[in-house]
MDTraj code that builds the backbone (N, CA, C; nanometers):
import mdtraj as md
import numpy as np

residues = "MET ARG SER TRP ARG ARG ARG THR VAL LEU VAL VAL GLY SER LEU TRP ILE ALA VAL TYR VAL GLY GLY HIS LEU GLU GLY ALA ALA VAL ILE ARG SER GLU SER PRO GLU GLU GLY VAL SER ALA GLN GLU GLY ARG SER ALA THR VAL GLN GLY GLU ILE ILE ASP PRO ALA LEU TYR LEU ARG GLU GLY ARG HIS GLY LEU GLU ALA GLU ASP LEU ILE TYR LYS ALA VAL ASP GLY GLY ARG THR LEU ALA LEU LEU GLU GLU GLY THR ASN GLY VAL TYR LEU PHE LEU ALA GLU GLU SER GLY GLN ASP PRO ASN ASP LEU VAL TYR GLU TYR ALA GLY ARG ARG VAL ARG VAL THR GLY THR VAL TYR LYS ARG ARG GLY LEU TRP GLY ILE VAL ALA ARG SER VAL GLU LEU LEU SER ASP GLU PRO LEU GLU GLU PRO ILE ASP LYS PRO ASP GLU GLU ALA GLU THR PRO".split()
xyz = np.array([
    [-0.3501, -0.6072, -1.1251],
    [-0.4466, -0.5009, -1.1493],
    [-0.5792, -0.5320, -1.0813],
    [-0.6231, -0.6590, -1.0890],
    [-0.7506, -0.6974, -1.0270],
    [-0.7441, -0.6768, -0.8761],
    [-0.6290, -0.7081, -0.8160],
    [-0.6135, -0.6941, -0.6719],
    [-0.6295, -0.5477, -0.6300],
    [-0.5713, -0.4565, -0.7075],
    [-0.5813, -0.3144, -0.6769],
    [-0.7267, -0.2691, -0.6847],
    [-0.7977, -0.3106, -0.7891],
    [-0.9385, -0.2731, -0.8048],
    [-1.0229, -0.3293, -0.6905],
    [-0.9983, -0.4547, -0.6563],
    [-1.0732, -0.5191, -0.5485],
    [-1.0526, -0.4443, -0.4170],
    [-0.9294, -0.4102, -0.3861],
    [-0.9006, -0.3377, -0.2622],
    [-0.9672, -0.2002, -0.2624],
    [-0.9648, -0.1330, -0.3768],
    [-1.0280, -0.0020, -0.3861],
    [-1.1779, -0.0127, -0.3606],
    [-1.2409, -0.1122, -0.4223],
    [-1.3848, -0.1331, -0.4030],
    [-1.4134, -0.1647, -0.2570],
    [-1.3311, -0.2490, -0.1944],
    [-1.3520, -0.2853, -0.0541],
    [-1.3347, -0.1660, 0.0387],
    [-1.2328, -0.0849, 0.0137],
    [-1.2096, 0.0322, 0.0980],
    [-1.3238, 0.1317, 0.0832],
    [-1.3647, 0.1598, -0.0399],
    [-1.4739, 0.2544, -0.0631],
    [-1.6031, 0.2018, -0.0012],
    [-1.6301, 0.0728, -0.0185],
    [-1.7503, 0.0124, 0.0403],
    [-1.7481, 0.0189, 0.1909],
    [-1.6342, -0.0110, 0.2516],
    [-1.6224, -0.0050, 0.3974],
    [-1.6414, 0.1372, 0.4483],
    [-1.5850, 0.2338, 0.3776],
    [-1.6009, 0.3732, 0.4179],
    [-1.7471, 0.4164, 0.4088],
    [-1.8166, 0.3742, 0.3027],
    [-1.9576, 0.4088, 0.2886],
    [-2.0374, 0.3509, 0.4036],
    [-2.0124, 0.2246, 0.4363],
    [-2.0820, 0.1610, 0.5496],
    [-2.0507, 0.2360, 0.6775],
    [-1.9255, 0.2700, 0.6989],
    [-1.8853, 0.3400, 0.8201],
    [-1.9561, 0.4743, 0.8331],
    [-1.9617, 0.5488, 0.7248],
    [-2.0283, 0.6791, 0.7281],
    [-2.1775, 0.6620, 0.7523],
    [-2.2384, 0.5654, 0.6853],
    [-2.3820, 0.5424, 0.7017],
    [-2.4149, 0.4993, 0.8443],
    [-2.3415, 0.4005, 0.8972],
    [-2.3648, 0.3529, 1.0336],
    [-2.3380, 0.4652, 1.1325],
    [-2.2280, 0.5353, 1.1151],
    [-2.1930, 0.6436, 1.2071],
    [-2.2966, 0.7531, 1.2100],
    [-2.3520, 0.7876, 1.0962],
    [-2.4517, 0.8938, 1.0903],
    [-2.5819, 0.8565, 1.1576],
    [-2.6112, 0.7268, 1.1662],
    [-2.7356, 0.6834, 1.2278],
    [-2.7200, 0.6454, 1.3745],
    [-2.5972, 0.6450, 1.4229],
    [-2.5757, 0.6068, 1.5620],
    [-2.5114, 0.7184, 1.6423],
    [-2.5197, 0.8407, 1.5954],
    [-2.4606, 0.9554, 1.6639],
    [-2.5016, 0.9562, 1.8102],
    [-2.4050, 0.9612, 1.8976],
    [-2.4320, 0.9714, 2.0399],
    [-2.4721, 0.8402, 2.1038],
    [-2.4755, 0.7304, 2.0278],
    [-2.5214, 0.6039, 2.0840],
    [-2.4170, 0.5390, 2.1732],
    [-2.2912, 0.5506, 2.1375],
    [-2.1879, 0.4793, 2.2111],
    [-2.1293, 0.5665, 2.3210],
    [-2.0994, 0.5040, 2.4312],
    [-2.0370, 0.5728, 2.5441],
    [-1.9037, 0.5058, 2.5707],
    [-1.8007, 0.5839, 2.5809],
    [-1.6681, 0.5289, 2.6044],
    [-1.6491, 0.5086, 2.7532],
    [-1.6001, 0.3901, 2.7881],
    [-1.5597, 0.3640, 2.9252],
    [-1.4084, 0.3762, 2.9276],
    [-1.3616, 0.4891, 2.9673],
    [-1.2201, 0.5192, 2.9634],
    [-1.1473, 0.4473, 3.0758],
    [-1.0243, 0.4058, 3.0500],
    [-0.9434, 0.3463, 3.1546],
    [-0.8842, 0.4543, 3.2449],
    [-0.8894, 0.5791, 3.2015],
    [-0.8428, 0.6889, 3.2853],
    [-0.9580, 0.7352, 3.3729],
    [-0.9329, 0.8191, 3.4733],
    [-1.0405, 0.8652, 3.5609],
    [-1.1467, 0.9477, 3.4897],
    [-1.1172, 0.9999, 3.3715],
    [-1.2128, 1.0830, 3.2997],
    [-1.3150, 0.9936, 3.2301],
    [-1.4371, 0.9898, 3.2780],
    [-1.5411, 0.9074, 3.2164],
    [-1.6098, 0.9834, 3.1036],
    [-1.6434, 0.9134, 2.9955],
    [-1.7204, 0.9717, 2.8861],
    [-1.6497, 1.0830, 2.8120],
    [-1.5175, 1.0761, 2.8013],
    [-1.4429, 1.1826, 2.7346],
    [-1.4579, 1.1723, 2.5840],
    [-1.4355, 1.2833, 2.5157],
    [-1.4392, 1.2855, 2.3694],
    [-1.3274, 1.1971, 2.3158],
    [-1.3561, 1.1229, 2.2096],
    [-1.2578, 1.0289, 2.1562],
    [-1.1919, 1.0773, 2.0282],
    [-1.2069, 1.2035, 1.9918],
    [-1.1512, 1.2505, 1.8661],
    [-0.9997, 1.2341, 1.8614],
    [-0.9323, 1.2437, 1.9755],
    [-0.7880, 1.2282, 1.9794],
    [-0.7481, 1.0838, 2.0050],
    [-0.8410, 0.9986, 2.0378],
    [-0.8132, 0.8596, 2.0702],
    [-0.7914, 0.8438, 2.2190],
    [-0.8660, 0.7561, 2.2790],
    [-0.8562, 0.7306, 2.4220],
    [-0.8532, 0.5804, 2.4451],
    [-0.7779, 0.5396, 2.5441],
    [-0.7753, 0.3998, 2.5829],
    [-0.9095, 0.3651, 2.6462],
    [-0.9692, 0.2528, 2.6039],
    [-1.1016, 0.2163, 2.6530],
    [-1.1212, 0.0656, 2.6433],
    [-1.2192, 0.0174, 2.7182],
    [-1.2616, -0.1215, 2.7113],
    [-1.4094, -0.1210, 2.6760],
    [-1.4449, -0.1963, 2.5720],
    [-1.5823, -0.2000, 2.5228],
    [-1.6258, -0.3459, 2.5114],
    [-1.7454, -0.3769, 2.5610],
    [-1.8007, -0.5115, 2.5501],
    [-1.9069, -0.5137, 2.4436],
    [-1.9110, -0.6229, 2.3687],
    [-2.0135, -0.6350, 2.2666],
    [-1.9928, -0.7586, 2.1823],
    [-2.0494, -0.7555, 2.0639],
    [-2.0466, -0.8703, 1.9734],
    [-1.9757, -0.8336, 1.8443],
    [-1.8907, -0.9239, 1.7958],
    [-1.8203, -0.9020, 1.6702],
    [-1.9193, -0.9261, 1.5555],
    [-1.9360, -0.8263, 1.4702],
    [-2.0344, -0.8336, 1.3611],
    [-1.9717, -0.7948, 1.2280],
    [-2.0419, -0.8317, 1.1213],
    [-2.0161, -0.7774, 0.9881],
    [-2.1082, -0.6563, 0.9792],
    [-2.0548, -0.5347, 0.9743],
    [-2.1424, -0.4170, 0.9784],
    [-2.2417, -0.4095, 0.8622],
    [-2.2038, -0.4566, 0.7450],
    [-2.2953, -0.4514, 0.6303],
    [-2.4119, -0.5485, 0.6506],
    [-2.3834, -0.6688, 0.6948],
    [-2.4872, -0.7693, 0.7177],
    [-2.5816, -0.7237, 0.8292],
    [-2.5245, -0.6649, 0.9322],
    [-2.6050, -0.6150, 1.0439],
    [-2.6933, -0.4977, 0.9998],
    [-2.6353, -0.4064, 0.9240],
    [-2.7086, -0.2874, 0.8815],
    [-2.8198, -0.3221, 0.7826],
    [-2.7893, -0.4055, 0.6847],
    [-2.8887, -0.4402, 0.5821],
    [-2.9980, -0.5330, 0.6341],
    [-2.9583, -0.6370, 0.7107],
    [-3.0529, -0.7419, 0.7456],
    [-3.0757, -0.7597, 0.8953],
    [-2.9957, -0.6929, 0.9785],
    [-3.0088, -0.7082, 1.1227],
    [-2.9534, -0.8396, 1.1739],
    [-2.8762, -0.9096, 1.0912],
    [-2.8248, -1.0414, 1.1305],
    [-2.6947, -1.0288, 1.2069],
    [-2.6849, -1.1096, 1.3123],
    [-2.5636, -1.1138, 1.3934],
    [-2.5648, -1.2423, 1.4742],
    [-2.4625, -1.2636, 1.5558],
    [-2.4549, -1.3840, 1.6374],
    [-2.4023, -1.5026, 1.5586],
    [-2.4025, -1.6183, 1.6255],
    [-2.3476, -1.7378, 1.5627],
    [-2.4290, -1.7845, 1.4423],
    [-2.5582, -1.7479, 1.4369],
    [-2.6391, -1.7849, 1.3201],
    [-2.5859, -1.7203, 1.1920],
    [-2.5131, -1.6107, 1.2062],
    [-2.4581, -1.5399, 1.0899],
    [-2.3082, -1.5652, 1.0735],
    [-2.2527, -1.6546, 1.1541],
    [-2.1079, -1.6765, 1.1563],
    [-2.0495, -1.7057, 1.0175],
    [-2.1097, -1.7974, 0.9425],
    [-2.0566, -1.8321, 0.8101],
    [-2.0573, -1.7120, 0.7157],
    [-2.1638, -1.6334, 0.7208],
    [-2.1721, -1.5143, 0.6360],
    [-2.0700, -1.4089, 0.6785],
    [-2.0475, -1.3979, 0.8082],
    [-1.9482, -1.3020, 0.8583],
    [-1.8099, -1.3404, 0.8073],
    [-1.7746, -1.4690, 0.8200],
    [-1.6432, -1.5136, 0.7725],
    [-1.6293, -1.4972, 0.6213],
    [-1.7354, -1.5232, 0.5483],
    [-1.7315, -1.5058, 0.4029],
    [-1.7028, -1.3597, 0.3677],
    [-1.7688, -1.2669, 0.4376],
    [-1.7479, -1.1242, 0.4127],
    [-1.6057, -1.0816, 0.4470],
    [-1.5565, -1.1277, 0.5617],
    [-1.4214, -1.0906, 0.6047],
    [-1.3178, -1.1496, 0.5099],
    [-1.3365, -1.2756, 0.4709],
    [-1.2415, -1.3374, 0.3784],
    [-1.2431, -1.2667, 0.2430],
    [-1.3525, -1.1965, 0.2135],
    [-1.3619, -1.1168, 0.0916],
    [-1.3044, -0.9771, 0.1083],
    [-1.2577, -0.9430, 0.2280],
    [-1.1919, -0.8148, 0.2504],
    [-1.2658, -0.7158, 0.3376],
    [-1.3827, -0.7511, 0.3908],
    [-1.4593, -0.6572, 0.4713],
    [-1.4001, -0.6433, 0.6120],
    [-1.4112, -0.5256, 0.6681],
    [-1.3672, -0.4980, 0.8043],
    [-1.4788, -0.5323, 0.9017],
    [-1.4434, -0.5987, 1.0110],
    [-1.5407, -0.6320, 1.1148],
    [-1.5705, -0.5105, 1.2010],
    [-1.6741, -0.5225, 1.2838],
    [-1.7120, -0.4151, 1.3756],
    [-1.7549, -0.4775, 1.5076],
    [-1.7701, -0.3937, 1.6084],
    [-1.8153, -0.4358, 1.7399],
    [-1.9490, -0.3690, 1.7684],
    [-2.0516, -0.4494, 1.7942],
    [-2.1837, -0.4004, 1.8328],
    [-2.1832, -0.3912, 1.9844],
    [-2.1828, -0.2683, 2.0374],
    [-2.1654, -0.2493, 2.1810],
    [-2.2876, -0.2942, 2.2609],
    [-2.2602, -0.3688, 2.3645],
    [-2.3630, -0.4163, 2.4567],
    [-2.4212, -0.2967, 2.5325],
    [-2.5521, -0.2901, 2.5404],
    [-2.6179, -0.1852, 2.6176],
    [-2.6575, -0.0627, 2.5364],
    [-2.5739, -0.0232, 2.4407],
    [-2.6049, 0.0971, 2.3628],
    [-2.6358, 0.0649, 2.2168],
    [-2.5923, -0.0520, 2.1713],
    [-2.6016, -0.0918, 2.0307],
    [-2.5223, 0.0009, 1.9396],
    [-2.4249, 0.0712, 1.9961],
    [-2.3330, 0.1508, 1.9160],
    [-2.2426, 0.0582, 1.8362],
    [-2.1984, 0.1018, 1.7200],
    [-2.1138, 0.0210, 1.6331],
    [-1.9760, 0.0859, 1.6234],
    [-1.8723, 0.0075, 1.6546],
    [-1.7328, 0.0506, 1.6436],
    [-1.6684, -0.0293, 1.5311],
    [-1.6170, 0.0375, 1.4297],
    [-1.5408, -0.0306, 1.3255],
    [-1.4014, -0.0606, 1.3783],
    [-1.3493, -0.1787, 1.3458],
    [-1.2120, -0.2098, 1.3848],
    [-1.1168, -0.1401, 1.2904],
    [-1.0164, -0.0759, 1.3472],
    [-0.9177, 0.0007, 1.2718],
    [-0.7810, -0.0629, 1.2888],
    [-0.6959, -0.0494, 1.1886],
    [-0.5578, -0.0956, 1.1975],
    [-0.4726, 0.0152, 1.2598],
    [-0.3711, -0.0255, 1.3334],
    [-0.2777, 0.0699, 1.3936],
    [-0.2000, 0.1444, 1.2854],
    [-0.1557, 0.0697, 1.1846],
    [-0.0755, 0.1263, 1.0761],
    [-0.1397, 0.0926, 0.9419],
    [-0.1165, 0.1754, 0.8452],
    [-0.1647, 0.1506, 0.7097],
    [-0.1073, 0.0188, 0.6592],
    [-0.1904, -0.0606, 0.5935],
    [-0.1457, -0.1887, 0.5400],
    [-0.1659, -0.3057, 0.6345],
    [-0.1947, -0.2800, 0.7626],
    [-0.2217, -0.3881, 0.8574],
    [-0.3675, -0.4302, 0.8478],
    [-0.3966, -0.5531, 0.8884],
    [-0.5327, -0.6049, 0.8870],
    [-0.6008, -0.5715, 1.0191],
    [-0.7068, -0.4902, 1.0179],
    [-0.7736, -0.4532, 1.1435],
    [-0.8486, -0.5696, 1.2080],
    [-0.8672, -0.6786, 1.1338],
    [-0.9417, -0.7943, 1.1847],
    [-0.8539, -0.8982, 1.2539],
    [-0.7221, -0.8798, 1.2541],
    [-0.6310, -0.9823, 1.3054],
    [-0.6690, -1.0347, 1.4440],
    [-0.6882, -0.9487, 1.5397],
    [-0.7151, -0.9925, 1.6771],
    [-0.8570, -1.0433, 1.6985],
    [-0.9506, -1.0045, 1.6131],
    [-1.0914, -1.0368, 1.6381],
    [-1.1493, -1.1415, 1.5439],
    [-1.0750, -1.1807, 1.4425],
    [-1.1259, -1.2717, 1.3393],
    [-1.1885, -1.3985, 1.3980],
    [-1.1199, -1.4623, 1.4895],
    [-1.1679, -1.5902, 1.5431],
    [-1.2919, -1.5763, 1.6314],
    [-1.3326, -1.4534, 1.6648],
    [-1.4469, -1.4310, 1.7530],
    [-1.5724, -1.3839, 1.6785],
    [-1.5756, -1.3995, 1.5491],
    [-1.6905, -1.3534, 1.4695],
    [-1.8207, -1.4098, 1.5251],
    [-1.9185, -1.3218, 1.5495],
    [-2.0492, -1.3620, 1.5991],
    [-2.0551, -1.3864, 1.7482],
    [-1.9449, -1.3635, 1.8187],
    [-1.9391, -1.3919, 1.9626],
    [-1.9273, -1.2632, 2.0445],
    [-1.9667, -1.2745, 2.1710],
    [-1.9561, -1.1618, 2.2644],
    [-1.8157, -1.1579, 2.3221],
    [-1.7570, -1.0388, 2.3206],
    [-1.6187, -1.0210, 2.3636],
    [-1.6032, -0.8915, 2.4435],
    [-1.4887, -0.8798, 2.5079],
    [-1.4458, -0.7546, 2.5713],
    [-1.3195, -0.7125, 2.4971],
    [-1.3234, -0.5934, 2.4367],
    [-1.2109, -0.5428, 2.3575],
    [-1.1498, -0.4230, 2.4293],
    [-1.0189, -0.4263, 2.4462],
    [-0.9465, -0.3125, 2.5012],
    [-0.8594, -0.2563, 2.3897],
    [-0.8619, -0.1233, 2.3768],
    [-0.7838, -0.0611, 2.2716],
    [-0.7977, 0.0893, 2.2741],
    [-0.7669, 0.1501, 2.1619],
    [-0.7779, 0.2947, 2.1482],
    [-0.9017, 0.3252, 2.0654],
    [-0.9907, 0.4067, 2.1223],
    [-1.1175, 0.4412, 2.0581],
    [-1.1069, 0.5806, 1.9975],
    [-1.1614, 0.5932, 1.8766],
    [-1.1647, 0.7209, 1.8058],
    [-1.3080, 0.7529, 1.7665],
    [-1.3404, 0.8806, 1.7641],
    [-1.4705, 0.9250, 1.7156],
    [-1.4487, 1.0473, 1.6275],
    [-1.5123, 1.0453, 1.5128],
    [-1.5063, 1.1607, 1.4242],
    [-1.6394, 1.1706, 1.3514],
    [-1.7073, 1.2844, 1.3715],
    [-1.8341, 1.3130, 1.3039],
    [-1.9354, 1.1986, 1.3154],
    [-1.9503, 1.1463, 1.4346],
    [-2.0495, 1.0436, 1.4607],
    [-2.0060, 0.9020, 1.4293],
    [-1.8852, 0.8852, 1.3772],
    [-1.8344, 0.7532, 1.3428],
    [-1.7366, 0.7083, 1.4508],
    [-1.7558, 0.5850, 1.4991],
    [-1.6713, 0.5297, 1.6048],
    [-1.5813, 0.4215, 1.5485],
    [-1.4580, 0.4154, 1.5983],
    [-1.3642, 0.3111, 1.5596],
    [-1.2781, 0.2721, 1.6773],
    [-1.2222, 0.1511, 1.6725],
    [-1.1345, 0.1053, 1.7799],
    [-1.0173, 0.0283, 1.7210],
    [-0.8966, 0.0602, 1.7700],
    [-0.7768, -0.0163, 1.7393],
    [-0.7607, -0.1132, 1.8558],
    [-0.7868, -0.2412, 1.8309],
    [-0.7858, -0.3405, 1.9380],
    [-0.6435, -0.3754, 1.9811],
    [-0.6224, -0.3770, 2.1129],
    [-0.4963, -0.4241, 2.1705],
    [-0.5126, -0.5643, 2.2286],
    [-0.6314, -0.5924, 2.2840],
    [-0.6579, -0.7249, 2.3395],
    [-0.8063, -0.7564, 2.3252],
    [-0.8357, -0.8867, 2.3163],
    [-0.9728, -0.9333, 2.3017],
    [-0.9921, -1.0527, 2.3951],
    [-1.1009, -1.0499, 2.4702],
    [-1.1340, -1.1589, 2.5624],
    [-1.2735, -1.2118, 2.5282],
    [-1.2842, -1.3436, 2.5073],
    [-1.4128, -1.4056, 2.4794],
    [-1.4977, -1.4046, 2.6059],
    [-1.6229, -1.3561, 2.5936],
    [-1.7157, -1.3543, 2.7063],
    [-1.8197, -1.4651, 2.6936],
    [-1.8712, -1.4874, 2.5714],
    [-1.9791, -1.5840, 2.5538],
    [-2.0029, -1.6110, 2.4057],
    [-2.0615, -1.7279, 2.3785],
    [-2.1059, -1.7586, 2.2433],
    [-2.2481, -1.7117, 2.2201],
    [-2.3134, -1.6610, 2.3241],
    [-2.4509, -1.6133, 2.3128],
    [-2.4520, -1.4758, 2.2465],
    [-2.5421, -1.4530, 2.1495],
    [-2.5495, -1.3208, 2.0847],
    [-2.6128, -1.2182, 2.1783],
    [-2.5928, -1.0923, 2.1467],
    [-2.6595, -0.9853, 2.2197],
    [-2.8086, -0.9924, 2.1920],
    [-2.8880, -0.9376, 2.2826],
    [-3.0316, -0.9295, 2.2575],
    [-3.0538, -0.8394, 2.1374],
    [-3.1651, -0.8625, 2.0682],
    [-3.1963, -0.7832, 1.9503],
    [-3.2077, -0.6354, 1.9862],
    [-3.1387, -0.5486, 1.9132],
    [-3.1535, -0.4052, 1.9351],
    [-3.2930, -0.3583, 1.8955],
    [-3.3361, -0.2534, 1.9586],
    [-3.4659, -0.1957, 1.9255],
    [-3.4445, -0.0949, 1.8139],
    [-3.5069, -0.1192, 1.6997],
    [-3.4954, -0.0303, 1.5845],
    [-3.6207, 0.0556, 1.5742],
    [-3.6054, 0.1723, 1.5122],
    [-3.7213, 0.2569, 1.4841],
    [-3.8036, 0.1922, 1.3731],
    [-3.9353, 0.2072, 1.3761],
    [-4.0154, 0.1606, 1.2610],
    [-3.9711, 0.2351, 1.1362],
    [-3.9883, 0.1718, 1.0205],
    [-3.9424, 0.2299, 0.8943],
    [-3.9927, 0.3714, 0.8706],
    [-4.1182, 0.3986, 0.9069],
    [-4.1713, 0.5320, 0.8781],
    [-4.1052, 0.6404, 0.9634],
    [-4.0411, 0.6022, 1.0763],
    [-3.9744, 0.7006, 1.1606],
    [-3.8247, 0.7074, 1.1342],
    [-3.7733, 0.6119, 1.0588],
    [-3.6291, 0.6052, 1.0354],
    [-3.5839, 0.7283, 0.9552],
    [-3.4693, 0.7794, 0.9936],
    [-3.4118, 0.8932, 0.9216],
    [-3.3432, 0.8432, 0.7956],
    [-3.3414, 0.9253, 0.6932],
    [-3.2697, 0.8911, 0.5714],
    [-3.1410, 0.9688, 0.5670],
    [-3.0400, 0.9126, 0.5038],
    [-2.9097, 0.9825, 0.4992],
    [-2.9158, 1.1090, 0.4162],
])
top = md.Topology()
chain = top.add_chain()
for i, resn in enumerate(residues, 1):
    res = top.add_residue(resn, chain, resSeq=i)
    for name in ("N", "CA", "C"):
        top.add_atom(name, md.element.get_by_symbol(name[0]), res)
traj = md.Trajectory(xyz[None], top)
């Protein structure tokens, strides 16, 4: 019974984070399609390669923490059931990792790269400002974190 409750809380929490992050990053991410069509809509899912840093979306959203300095916290969150995300290089768009099938762990391919810069190839989806990627392959690029994203000052930040 506890396991069911824990999973429900984790799924609901992850969905809330996804909706919140997606609503604040509308239009931020650009898909680099492997097909000749550049910048296509991802609502149906498109094959793409995205470079960025593996992050804990909650830790990044709440505190702005990422990179190897946050590695232990990222692993703690993931081991507790949280889904990882990719902070895209250049746009600071956030892609949640998605599982191909229900019941699969979306973190399987990216777990060992927490806090590191990678190149992820997979299927990208977008729905109502929320981005996700089903990873097919992951390549380590560097242990160096991305440069700090530029955030709006608090008084200009939009509220959900």
